N, C-alpha and C positions, 0 to 999 in steps of 0.2 A: 504493500500500500504506500510505499515511498517514505520520505522523511516525516517523522511524527513530531508534532508540537503540542505542548500543553494547551488544552482547550481554553483555559482561563486567559492565556495570552491572545489566542485567536479571537475569543469572545470580546476582549477589551478593545482590540483593533476594530472589530466589527461594530462595536458600540460607538466608537469615536468617529468613524468615517461612514458617511452616508453614500451608498453606491450612486445615488442620484447626482451628487456633486462630482464624483469621478467621471461618470458617463457624460455628464453635461459639458465637460471640458472639450469634447470633440463631437458630440451628437446633440442636435437640437431636438428637445423633447417637448411633447404636449400631453397634458393630463386627460385621461378618459377613465372615469371611475377611480378604482384604487391603483391603477397602473399608469405609467407614462409610456408614450409611444414615439418612435422616431425611425429614421432611415438607418438600417443596420450598418455598423462600421466594418463588418467582416465580409460583406458581399455587396455587389452593386444591385441597387433596386430603386424603383421610382415610387412605390407605395409603401409606407411605413409598416414593417412587420416585426420590428424590434421592440420588445417590451421590457420595462424595468419595474420591479415591485419593491419600493423603498422599505416597506415595513419588514421585509425579510432579507433585504440586501441581495436580491437575486435578479437575474436577467434571463431572457429567452427570446430567440428569433424564430418566428414561425416560417421564415423563408429558408434559411440555411441550417436551421436547427442547432445553432450555437447556443450554449446556455450554461448557467452555473451561478456561482456566488461572486462576492466582491473580489476574492482572490483569483478565481477563475477568469474574471473579466480582465484584470490587470495582466495576468499571464498571457492571455490570448492577444490583448492589445499590444503589449510590449515584447511578446515572444520570450517570456521568462519561464524559468522552472519555478516550482512551488516555493522552495526556500528563498529564492530571489524576490518573489512577489511578497512574501511575508516580510522580508527585510525592508523592501521599499515602502510598504504600507505602514509598517511599524514606525519607520522614520517619520512618515507623514503624520501619523497619529500621536507621535511623542511617546510611544510605548517602548520601554527599555527591554531589550532582549539579552539574555545571558550569552556571553561569548562562546560558550560550549555549543550553542545552536548553530554556529557558523564554521565554515572552513577556517582552520587555523592560519591559513595563508592569506586571509583577506586583507590584513594590513600591508603585507608585502605587495600584494596585487595593487593596492591603491597607490603605494609609493612609486612603483614602476610605471603605472599609468600616468602619474603626475610628471615623471621624467619624460615620458613619451609625448605628453601634451605640450610641454615646454619645448621639446626638440622640434615637434611638428610646426609650432608657431615660428621658431627660428628658421627652419628650412623654408617656410613659406615666405618669410621676409627676405631670405637669401636670394629668392628669385628676382628681386628688384635691384640687387647689387650690380655694379658694372661688370664684375667677373662672371655674371650669369647670362651675358649677352648670347652666348652660343646655346644655352638652355632655352632662352626665350625664343630664339630662332627655330629651335627644334619643335617647340610646342606650336609655333605659328605654322610651321611646315605641316604638322599633323592636324592642323585646323581645330585645335582645342581653344574654345573661347574663354574669356576671362571669368564668366560666371561659373563655368564647369570647373575651372582650375580652383576657384575659391571654394566652391561647394565641397569638393573632394580634398581640399587643402593640399593640392599638389605643390611641391617645393623644389629646392635645389640645394645640394651639398657641394660646397666649393672644393676645388682641387688642393686641399691643404690637410695636413696630418692631424691637427689638434683643434680646429676651430669649434666644432660642436661640443667636444669634451670640455674645452676651456670655458665655453659659454655656460654649460650646465653646472660645472663646478663653481663658477662665479656666481650663479644664481642660488648657491647654497645647498645644492643636492649632494648627498654623500656619494663618494666614488663607488662604493659598493652597490648603491642603487643604480647608478649609471651603468655599471658593469652588468648587473642583472637584466637591464633593458636590452642588452645585446648591441648597443650603439658603439661600444668601444671594445678593442681587443688588446690583449697583452702582447708586447713585442717578443721576439725570439729570446732575447736575453732575460726577459722576465722582470725587468726593472722599470718598465714604463708602459703606458697604453697609447693606442692611436685610434683615430676614427675609422669605423667600418666603412662608411659611405664617403667617397670622395669623387668629385666631378660627375655626379649622377643626378638625374631627375628623380625626385623622391615622391613615392605614393604611400601615404599613411594607410595602414590597414586597421579598420574599425571592427570591433566585435558588434554583435547585433544590438547592444545597448548604447553604442556610441563611444565606447572607450577605445582610445588608440592603443592597440596591443602590439603592433609591430610596424615594419616599414618594408617597402620594396624599392629598389633603386635601379634605374636603367642607365647604362653607360651611354655617353654621347657619341663616342667613336664606334666604328663598325668592328667591334671586338666580340669574341665569344668566350664565356657566355654573356649575353646582353644584360641579363637581370641578376641582381644579388638581393637576397632577402635577409631580414633579421634572422639570426639563428634561433632555433627553438629554445624557449625559456619557460619558466613556470607560468608566465603570463601569456605567451604566444606559442600555441601548438598549431602548426600550419593546417593540419587536417581537420581542425575544428572550426575553421573560419571560411567565409566566402566574401570576396571583395565586392563592395557595393551593396551588400545586404542591408546595412544600416540605412543607407539613403533610399533603398528600393522597397523596404519592407511594407510600407503603407500601400504603395501601388501594387505590389505583389499580392497582398492580402485582398485588395479590392478586386483585382483582375482574376484572382484565384489561379494565376499562372505565372511562370517565371521563364525568362529566356536565359539559358545557361551558356556562357561563352568562356573562352580560355583565358584571356589576358586583360590587363588593366585598360589598355587603350580601346579595345573593343567595347568594354563595359562603359567607359567614359563617353565614347562617341554615341552609343545607344541612348544614354541618359541625355546627352546634349541635344539629340534630335527628338526628344520627347518620348522615347520608348523607355520609360523609367522603371520598368519591372525586369531589369536585367541585372545579373550578378555574374561574377567570374570565379572560376575554381582555382584562382591564384597560379595559373600556368602549370598546374600539375594534374596528375590523374585524380579524378573525382573520388572522394572517400566516403565510406559508410557514414562517418560522423557528419560530413557535409550534407548528405541526403537527409539525415535525421533532423538536422537544423532546418533545412528547407521545408520539411514536413509540417513544421509549425505554422507555415504561412500559406502554402498552396498545395493543390492536388495535381496540377497540370504543369508539365515541364516541356519546353521546346529546347532541344539540344542544338546549339549552333557553334560547333567547333570548326576549325580550319578545314578546308577541303583537300589538303594534301594527305598523303598516305598516313603520316603520323597522326594527324588530326582525326582521320576516319577510324583509325585503330582505337583512339581514345574515345571516340563517339560510341563505338560498339561496346567498349567496356562500361562506359557511363550509362548507356540505356539498359544494359543488363542489371546494373546495380539499382538504378531508379525503378525499374519494373519490379524487381525483387522487393523493394520497399513500398510497393503499392501505388506508385504514381501513375497517372495517365501520361505516357511518354510519346512525344513526337520528335522528328528529326528534320532539320532543314540543312540542305547542302547548297552553298553558294556556287556561282559559276567558277570554273577552274581559275586558280590563281588569285582569287579575291577572298578577303576576310570581311567581317562586318564593317570595320573601320573604312576600308576602301569602298565598299558598296554604298555606304551612306554618303560618303563624300561625293561620289559620282552621280548617284541617283536621288538622294534625299529620302525623307521619312515616308512619304506617301507611296512611292514606288517600292520601297523596302517592305512596307506592310502588305502591299498587293502581292509582292513576290512570296512572302510568307504564306499568304492565303492560297496561292496557286501551287506552291511547291512543297508544303509541309507534308510529311508522310508519317504513318505510325511506325513505332520502333520495330514492329514485326515485319512490315514491308521493307524497312531499311535493312534488317538482318537478312531477309530473303535475297534482296538484290545484291547485298554485299557478299553473301555466300556464293551466289551465281557468278559474280565477277571474279571470285577467287579460284574458280575452276577453269582449267585449261580447255576442257571440252565437257559438254553435258551428256556423258554416257550414263548408263543406268546407275552405277555406283555413285557417281557425282550427284545425280538427282536425289538419291537416298540420303546423301550427306546434307544436301540443302534442306530436305524435309526434316531430318534429325536436328538441324540447327534451330528450328523454330517450333517443333512439335510440342514441347513442354509449354512454351508460351501460349500456343493456340489452345491446348488442353485446359490451361488455367483460366481461360476467359469464361466469365459467367454467362455472357450473352450467346445464345445459340446462333443468332443472326450474324454476329461477328465471326464465330467459328466457321460458319458456312461461307462467309465472305472470303476469309483467308484460304479456305480449302479451294474455292473457285479460282482465286488468284494463283495459287500454286499449280493448279491444273492447267491454267492458261500459260503460265511462264515455262512450266516443265513439260507441257504436252503429255500429261498423264491423266487418265480418267479420274474423276472426282472420287468415286467409290474406292479406288485403290489407294489414293492419298489418304482418305479417311481411315482406312484400315491401318495404314502405316502410322498415322497419328495416334489412333486409339489403341493400337496393339491388337492382340487377339484374345483378350481376356474378358470380353463382354462389354457391357454398357460403360458409360463414362462415370464410374463411381467416384473418381477423383474430383469431379466438379462439385460434389456434395461434401467435400472434406471439412468445410467450415460451417456446414449447416447442422442444425439440431435434427436428431432422428424423428422428432415430432413433426408431423406433416398434415395437421388437420385444418379444417376451415377456421380461419381466424376472422370472426365476424366483425365487420366494420360498422361503427356507429358515428356517422358524420365524419369528423376529422380524427377520430381515435378508434382504437380497436378494443375488443373485449379483453385482450391480454393486458393492455395498458390500464384498463379499468381495474382488473384484478390486482395488478401490481401496485397501483396507487393506493388501493384500499389496504393491501398488505403493509405498506409503509406507514399507514396511519392507524391501523387497527390490529393489535397483537392477536386477538381472537381469530381473525381471518387468516393471518399468517400461520397460526397453529393448525387450523383446519386444513389448509393447503399442504403444509408440511407432513401432517399425519396421514393424509389420504392419498396424495400423489407425489409427495416430495417436492423439493424446491426447484429441481431441474425439469419443470413442466411447461416451459415456454418455448416458442419456436425460435427465439433469439438468444444467443449466448449472453448478450448484454443484459437482457431481462433476467436470465437465470443467475448471473453474477450479482446483480443488484439485489435480487431476492435473498441470496445467500448472505450477503453483507448485512442487509437489514435484519435478518433473523438472528445472526450472530450478535448483533448490537442491541437487541431489545433490552429495555431498561433505560434507553435514551428515547426521548419522545419527539415525534414530528420529523418530516423530511427536511425541515430547515434547521435541524439540530446541527451545530458545527461539527460535532463528533462524526455524524454520518457523512456530512459534506467532506470532511477531511479523510474519512475512510475510503471514499470512492476516488479520491485524488489520484491521478495517474492511471486510473482504470478505464478512462474514456467514458465515464458514466455521468459526468457532471451535467451535461445538457439534458440527458434523460431524466435525471433527478429534478432539474428545474422545470422541465415540461410537465412531469407528473404532479409537481407541487402546484403549478398553475391550474391544471385540470381539477385537482382536489378543491381549489378555491372556487372553481366554477360549478361545484356541486356534484363532483364525480363520485357519487355514492353507489354502493353495490347492494342489491337486495338478495335474499336467500335463494330465490329461484335462479338468478344469474350465476351465483356462486356455485350451486350444485350442478347446473347445466354445464358449466366449464369443467368441473371435476369429472363428471360422467363422460364428457367428450374426450378428455385426456385418457381416462381408463379404457374407453372404447377403442381409441386409436392404438393403445398399447396391446390390447388383446388381439386386435387384428394383425398387428405386426408379429406377435408371438405365434398366431395361427399360421401366418405365411411361412414362418421359420420352421414350424413343425411339418408343414406340407412339403417344404423343400427337402427336409430330412427323409420324409417318407419316399420321395422320388428317388433319392440316392440309394435307399435300402432295396429298391427293386432290383438293383444290379449286384450289389455286393454286401448286403446286410447279413450279419450273423445272428444267431438265436438271441444272445444276450442284448445285442444292440436293438433288435426288434422289440424285445420285452421292455427295455428302457423307454423306448419311444411310446409304447402302449401306455405305460404308467404315466408318462408326461402328458399324453393326450387326456387320460382320465382326470389327472389333476387340473389340467386346463379347463375341461368341461365343468368340473365341480366348482372351480373358482368363478367361472363365467355365470353359472346359475346363481351362486351365492351373491355375486355382485349385481345381479339383475342387468347384466350387460348383454345386449343382443346385436 
């Protein structure tokens, strides 16, 4: 359930801060009854579907289904983890937190960030010096405008050995802090330090909260390697950061998509042209940590790496990782020899967006075409290799329409009949059982009542009525819903009985990190709307679950009987007869037909 905090601390924060004040900082709200409504800050919409309930410090969007409490809102708005949101809100509320509740390195982090902040300001000022004429000429050549340079705090490190270190030490920073920032290195004799960056364009690297955690520096001469980055420190771990995310995060969240590019200049140029939902993977292979960071902000990723062979190899690796993390992934390949920077300079924003619209392809189509291009000739074995490269991706798709679409595409490109491709994709083990791997075995009619289901009504009442929770648990168990999220929330609620109400901070904290905050907020709103359950509905639901389970058991027994026709021994047959007898007895006792 993640990091745990004393409920008294959370309760005090919750008491001192009204969620209405926090939300109103960025959302215009109007009152309707007990709730306030506005345009959702987490997705684009024209009709307000975002609601705030001040009395319970909860929010819920009926459009994108984001929801939760005060802490959840700040986490989602700022892209924070729970402990970070607690720290931020505690500071705002004036609530003292014990130091044991935080990472012991937090003071060191703050010191190094202060060093980096001062260094970034100095580098930025250095761009105005006479010695930076060549750097200014380079930025002019790359067509970076002044506004973009200022927004991303692009700077220049002069071609001197001790300028930045002397400046920082002169500002009163301890040499140990400056060393920890990675901005200086010890010389070979070990008796002095020198500046890491010299005669380079400097790109400060921000974390998602806006702290400068590191730097990238580009050499002005045509030397290899072109880029030099801050070495990894306790503050800066390259695989955990995405260049431009801090500046892009609001746009990424609004668009629910991100354009992923390779380097600093591509990212800067996209932002300069108004495509401000772009980030860069810091010129390195995309990492799992970076994808997890992106997951906080968007579900859709367009990968736009360079079109050369190295860029396409990294594209293939990136789409595999992104798809594995559950993103909707598309790929855009620019004309040969061009990168986003070049394309935008030549064609501008509108043509670029039109090119995206006309040329983006799904990651599966990209993999297919990449696999075909890698084959010298499309003989039978080569065609099988192409199918094998994407069959797991196709099998994992929930949509039958999409699976059919990709089967047809493979058939067309490989000139193989669809049914043969389908057999190759699915194997020879029968139906697509793997498509159901994340589904609950319960598959009954989930009756809809307006905008909610019977299951939601049952669960909402379980959360507020211990007697109903006990009846459900004793008759059909807690894993009785068609959604694993519902089952998990029911289990947490049952474990925690003794605490009252869905807006209990203990319950809200218990679901933190489980992906259940929005469901909890939704059910709480439904309860306020009079979401009450009568006995007839309760027992209708219970009987429905029992009926479905008996049917599943009967199918299992029938399948066993079919197997016994061929190779059943005496004892196996006897065991089956006894099982059938027990089943029929239980069915009659339960009144299930």
